C-alpha positions in Angstrom: -7.7 10.6 -12.3 -7.9 9.6 -8.6 -5.6 11.2 -6.1 -2.9 9.2 -4.4 -4.9 9.0 -1.1 -8.0 7.9 -3.0 -6.1 5.1 -4.8 -4.5 4.0 -1.5 -7.8 3.9 0.2 -9.4 1.8 -2.5 -6.5 -0.6 -2.5 -6.5 -0.8 1.3 -10.2 -1.7 1.4 -9.8 -4.2 -1.4 -6.7 -5.7 0.2 -8.4 -5.8 3.6 -11.4 -7.6 2.2 -9.2 -10.1 0.4 -7.1 -10.7 3.5 -10.2 -11.2 5.7 -11.7 -13.6 3.1 -8.4 -15.6 3.0 -8.3 -15.8 6.8 -11.9 -17.0 7.0 -11.4 -19.5 4.1 -8.3 -21.1 5.6 -10.5 -22.2 8.5 -12.9 -23.9 6.2 -10.8 -25.0 3.2 -7.1 -24.5 3.3 -6.6 -24.7 -0.5 -9.3 -22.1 -1.1 -7.7 -19.9 1.6 -4.3 -20.1 0.0 -5.8 -19.3 -3.4 -7.5 -16.2 -1.9 -4.3 -15.2 -0.1 -2.5 -15.4 -3.5 -4.7 -12.6 -4.7 -3.2 -10.3 -2.1 0.2 -10.4 -3.9 -1.0 -8.1 -6.7 -2.7 -5.7 -4.3 0.4 -5.6 -2.1 2.7 -5.0 -5.1 0.5 -2.2 -6.3 0.4 -0.5 -2.8 4.2 -0.9 -2.7 4.7 0.9 -6.0 2.4 3.7 -5.0 4.0 4.0 -1.6 7.6 4.1 -3.0 6.5 6.8 -5.4 4.9 8.8 -2.7 7.9 8.5 -0.3 10.3 9.5 -3.2 8.2 12.6 -3.9 8.2 13.5 -0.2 12.0 13.0 0.1 12.6 15.2 -3.0 10.5 18.0 -1.5 11.3 17.7 2.2 15.1 17.3 2.2 15.9 20.6 0.3 13.5 22.5 2.6 15.0 20.9 5.8 18.5 21.6 4.5 17.6 25.2 3.6 16.2 26.0 7.0 18.9 24.1 8.9 21.6 26.1 7.1 19.8 29.3 8.1 20.2 28.4 11.7 
């Protein structure tokens, strides 16, 4: 299984390629550009799920540690 950073990197590259293609297509054929931009939704939603999971994990780990050290002075 790929690590979180590997999955995000792959999605980032995939998303950037799709976004660049959409921007270029809009200049040539607006309908094709919009269709390509629509492909970004799935990539963006996947990144959002991974990011929310990652941030939740960070919060669950960091908050108790911060509280522990803060209470110690």
